[in-house]
N, C-alpha and C positions, 0 to 999 in steps of 0.2 A: 672200629669196632672189633675187627679181628685181632688187632694188636692188644686190645684190653683183655680179650679172652686168652690170648697166648700169655700175656703178662700174669693174668691170674692163675693159669695153669702152671707156668714156671714158679710163681710164688709158693703154690702148693707143693710143688715137687721139691723146691728148696727147703721148705719147712720140714717136709718128711725126711729129706736128706740130712738136715741139721739135727733132727731128733735122732736119727740113725747114727749120726757120727759124734753125738755127744759122748764124751768119755764117761766111763762108769765112776762112781764115787771112789772105788778102790784105786782105779787108774789115776784119777785126779790126785789122790792122797799120795800115791807112790811116785808121781812125777816130780822130780827136783825142780826147784825154782831158783833162779839166780838172785843174788843179793839186790839187784836193781829192779826186780819184779818181772824180768823177761823170762820167757819160757826156754828151758834147755831143750834144743831141738833133738828129737829122737825120731827115727823111722820106725812106724808101727803100721799095723794093717789098716787102721782107720785113715791115717795120713796118706798111705799108699793108695787106698781106694779114692780118697778125695782128689788126689793128683791125677789118677787115671780118669776120674769123671771129667776134670778140667780139660785134659788132653783130648778126650773123646768129643768134647763140645767144641774144640777148636781144631778141627781136622786140617793138616797142612794143605795149603793150596786153595782153602775156601775162605771166603770173607765172613767176618762174624756178622750175626744177624742184625746187630745194631747198626753196623756200617751199610749193610744192605738197605735198612729201613731209611737211614739218612740219605743215600743214594737216590732211593725211590722218591723221597720228598723233594730233593734237589732237582731231579729230572722233571718232576711234576711242575715245580715252579718255573723252570726254564721253558717248558713246552706249554705253560699256562693251562695245564690240565687240573691243577689243584687251586681252588679259590684260596685267597689269602687267609680267610678265617679258618679254613680246613687245615691249612698248613700250620697255623698257630696252634690248632688243637693237637695235631699229630706231633709237632715239635715239643709241645708241653708234655705229651705222654712219653716221648723219648727222653726228655730232660728229667722227668720225675723217675724214670727207670734208672737212668745214670746216676742221679743223686742217691737213689737207694743203694745201688751198688757201691758207689763211693763211700757212703756211710759204713756199709758192711765192711768194706776193705780197711778203712781207717780204724775200725774198732777191734780189729783182730789183734791177739796177743803179739808182742814182739818176740821173735824167736832168734836163737843164737845159731843161725846158719847163714852165711854171707850170701851164698847163691840163691837160696829160697827167699831171703830178704830182698835181694836185688830183683828177683822175678816178681815179688809183690810190688815193688816200686814201679816196675815197668808196667805191670797191669793197671796200676793206679794212674800212671801217665796216659795210658790208653784211654781209660774212662774219662779223664780231664780232657783230652784231646777231642774225643766224640762230643762232649758237652760243649766244647768250644765250636765245633762244627755246627751243632744244632743252633747255638746262639747266633752264629754268623747267617745261617739260613733264615733265621727269624729276622735279622737285620735286612737281609736281601728282600724279604717279603714286605717289609716296611718301606724300604727306601729304593729298591730296584737298581742297585748299583753293582756292577760286575765284580768289583773288588770283594764283596761279600760271598759271592759264589766261589771265587778262587780260594779265599781263605777256608770256606767250608770244605771244599774238595781236599785241600791240603791237609787240614786238620784231621779229617776223616782217614785219609791215607796214613797220616802219622799214628793215629790210634791203632790202626791194624798192624803197623810196623812194631809198635810197642808191645802189643799183644803177641806177635810172633816172636819177639825177643824173649819175653817172659816164657813162652812155651819152650823155646830152645834152651833157656837156662834151667828149667825144670828137668828137661830131658837129660841135660849134661850131668846134673847132680843126682840123678836117680841112682841108687846103690845097684851094684851088679848082683844078679841072682846067685844065691849060694849054691855050691855044688851039692848033689844029693849025698855024695860020699862023705862030706863033712858033717852031715846031720846024723 
């Protein structure tokens, strides 16, 4: 139940953020588009704010919330503290959350910046890895075979590693601050 409330709150925050980050009609008209329909990447305040928001939600040295949720379910299944039906319900919520994020990532405009594109790919790999982890836990709940626990743990760790790589790539390609004298 707590997860559903958290998910609802995050959805509302994301909608508010999306509305705030929507480019104005003038900005959209002024933005050049490549012949292949991809967006010509340019640093601007909205993108900088979006990147900062992402970086703040993935503080270095901490596990992403979805990884922690998967770990909690995994430990509950190992220790027999979570009933099979409850595990299926929790895993369904996690998978729905991940599917929603995957859909949002896949529907983003293609941009012409190799490092940011690579960071997006890494983030998408993280989401797929966590979804694989949740699926393996579902299989473990059904069949009680150790291999599914191992796959779930490995996939969750891979997801966090992919997200850390995405974060590192974004930090590396962030533009240097301009000197005040230049302005």
